[in-house]
TORPA-815752 format. One record per residue (C-alpha): z, y, x. Coordinates in steps of 0.001 Angstrom, whole numbers. Layout:
((Z Y X))
...
This chain:
((-9593 16327 12848))
((-10806 19499 11086))
((-12704 17458 8469))
((-9642 15300 7817))
((-7518 18421 7484))
((-9901 19930 4928))
((-9946 16672 2968))
((-6135 16553 2942))
((-6013 20201 1856))
((-8282 19423 -1123))
((-6248 16335 -1973))
((-2867 18038 -1893))
((-4271 21022 -3791))
((-5496 18637 -6477))
((-2108 16915 -6641))
((-249 20239 -6827))
((-1047 20588 -10519))
((1201 18664 -12963))
((-1653 17885 -15376))
((-3743 16389 -12590))
((-778 14298 -11435))
((-465 12948 -14999))
((-4146 11979 -14860))
((-3785 10317 -11445))
((-700 8461 -12644))
((-2603 7185 -15672))
((-5582 6143 -13538))
((-3395 4136 -11169))
((-2952 1738 -14097))
((-6700 1307 -14556))
((-9880 3094 -15610))
((-9730 5560 -18489))
((-12126 7696 -20447))
((-11879 11480 -20385))
((-10599 11339 -23973))
((-7872 8872 -22961))
((-6816 11158 -20117))
((-6728 14157 -22452))
((-4447 12549 -25072))
((-1049 13194 -23416))
((-2052 16688 -22276))
((-1727 19852 -24346))
((-5111 21261 -23380))
((-8708 21331 -24518))
((-11225 18700 -23501))
((-13174 21238 -21381))
((-9949 22055 -19493))
((-9380 18346 -18845))
((-12939 18068 -17516))
((-12281 20985 -15140))
((-9154 19263 -13840))
((-11130 16052 -13374))
((-13738 17962 -11368))
((-10993 19126 -8993))
((-9777 15528 -8659))
((-13320 14320 -7994))
((-13946 17013 -5377))
((-10735 15946 -3652))
((-11975 12353 -3512))
((-9020 11012 -5495))
((-11049 10146 -8579))
((-14616 9174 -9341))
((-16316 8845 -12690))
((-19397 7342 -14209))
((-21149 8137 -17434))
((-22334 5393 -19744))
((-24064 6918 -22743))
((-21724 9598 -24081))
((-18595 8125 -22511))
((-17380 9191 -19061))
((-15008 6672 -17469))
((-12788 7714 -14576))
((-11274 5566 -11850))
((-8845 6189 -9036))
((-10114 6008 -5452))
((-7465 3911 -3656))
((-8836 4761 -205))
((-8154 8462 -789))
((-4600 7737 -1892))
((-4110 5686 1278))
((-5251 8649 3367))
((-2547 10845 1845))
((5 8048 2113))
((-839 7518 5800))
((-493 11238 6525))
((2924 11349 4845))
((4027 8124 6563))
((3155 9549 9986))
((5337 12587 9344))
((8144 10435 7962))
((8065 8266 11094))
((8373 11328 13334))
((11347 12653 11368))
((13042 9263 11200))
((12801 9004 14995))
((14256 12483 15364))
((17090 11709 12981))
((17780 8402 14743))
((17952 10235 18066))
((20251 12858 16527))
((22529 10041 15333))
((22584 8586 18833))
((23460 11963 20346))
((26257 12483 17838))
((27673 9037 18639))
((27554 9868 22359))
((29380 13149 21746))
((31978 11395 19597))
((32525 8734 22277))
((32803 11429 24945))
((35377 13329 22897))
((37420 10170 22363))
((37391 9346 26067))
((38363 12939 26936))
((41291 12866 24496))
((42458 9563 25969))
((42548 11034 29481))
((44484 14188 28536))
((47382 12322 26944))
């Protein structure tokens, strides 16, 4: 559990930065070179590389170097880990909200039956 928590911490930290989210979004459409990832961003190539290192450390992205070109790819399994974590929390809250709705309907029905008896 502790290892999973640390991995999620690194992942959400990596996704907290807007520039890194732009890179992840681009990589979800397919592999891209570092230069391709840098094009829409207003930052230097070394800054882009630093952001990519954070993404790689989080497990969201991996890269390979072929000659002078570094190509990056998304790691779908890592995205699924974050998605699963969010889905678990969403399920808990949906159950709570469903139960709240049921309780409110019970209260409303009780109030209606009480009003009918007092008339």
